[in-house]
N, C-alpha and C positions, 0 to 999 in steps of 0.2 A: 421590713418595708410593708408587708401585708398587715402587720399588727398596727402600724401607724395609720394605714388607710382605714382599717376597720374602726379604730378609735376615733378618727376624724369623722367618719360617716356616722358613728353612734352619737357623737357630740352634735353634729349637724341635725341628725334626726330628732334629738331631744329638743334642740332649739326650735326646729320647725313645728314639733308637736306643741311646744309651749305657746308658740305664736298662733297655732290653730285653735288652742284652748281659749286664748284671749279673744280671738275673732268670734268664736262661737258664743262666748259670754256677751260680747258686744252685740251680736246679732239677736240673742235672746232678749237683751235689754231693749232693743229697737222694736221688737215685735209688739209689745203692748202699746208703744207710742203710735205705731201704724194702725193698730186696732182702734185706738181712740179717734183717728181720723176717718174711720170707716173703710179703710182699705184692708183687704184680706187676701194677700198673695204670699206664697211661700218664698222664703229667702234662701233657697238652695244655691250654693256657690256654683258658678259656671266652671265646669271642669273640661270643657271642650270635647275632645274625642274620647276622654276617659269616662268610664262608667261611674266611678266613685272617687272620693277624695283619697281613699287608701290606694287605689290603682294609680292615681296621679302621683301620690307620694312615693310609691315603690318605683315608678318609672323615673321620677326625679332623682331618687337615690342611686339607681342604676346608672343614670346619665352622669351624675356627679362622680361616681366611682370610675367610670370610663374616662371622664375628663381628667381626673387625677392621674390615672395610668398614662394617658397620652402626654400630659404635661411632664411627668417624670421621664418618660421615654425621650421626649424632646430635649429635656435638660441633659440627659446622658449623651445624646447625639451631638449636642452643641459642645459639650466638654470634650468629646472625642475629636470633634472637628478643630477645636482650639489647640489640642495637643499635636495633631498631625501637621507638619509643615507643608505649606503649599509650594508648588514648584517655583513660583515667583520669588519666594523669600529664601531660597537656598543660595548659599554663597558659592563662589567659584571653588573655594577650598573643599567644601563639602561635596560638591559635584565631582571634583577631581579625585578625591579619596574614594568615592563610591564607584567611579569608573575604573580606577586602577584596581579596585578590589574584585572586579568582575572581568575575567579574561575575555569573555565573549564580547563585552562592550568595548574593551580595549582594542581587540582585533578589528571591530567595525570602525572605530574612530580612526585607527591607523590606516585602514583600507580607504576610507573616504578622503583622508588627507593625501594619500599617495595618488588617488585619482585626480584630485584637484591640482596637485603639483605637476603631474605628467600629462594633463589634458591638452595643453597648448604645445607641447614639444613632441617631435617624432624623430625617429631614427632615419637618417638619409638612406635612401635605397638606390643602388646602382642597377640600372636595367640595360640590357642589350650590349653586353660586352664587358671587357676587363679594363679596369683603369690602371694606368701605369704611372709611376712617379716620374716627374720631369727631372732632368739633371739639375743639380744645384748650381746656380750661377752667382758668384760673389764678385764684387768689383775688386780688381787687383791694385788699383791706384785711386788717388783722390780725384783725378781727372775723370775716370770711369764712374766713380760714385756721383760726381757732379752731373754727368750726362744722364745717368739713371734717374736722379732726382728731378732734373729738368724735364725729362720725358714723362715722368710720373705726374708732375704738376701740370703739364700741358694737357694730358688726357684726362 
């Protein structure tokens, strides 16, 4: 990877130097034309905050190398992000197998389920005494059964 970067930078530097040589030749050809017009000003390139063209070139190459490294790092991170499934795209089967494979997760899921099931129900509590069972009364005839049904429907 480092060899590829240095090769790319070397090729870019050669292209840039060739472009600089063409620009210098063009500027040298333009100087006599300006001299004929009576103008005498130097045609130094504007390098901004850099002291020389070489300083500008070295800064550019360093910037280009850093950009290449960051681009490669971004590409690696994007490929890793594409490989890792997001929680939204996991299927129920995958989630179930992952949960069953981890006993701590299984215990928590079962505990939450039991809380949900038993949250509305409570055990009846007897307070203040002892309850006793009433004697069983069953009708002995059809007439008694009719009277019990009639009494039941009235109330």
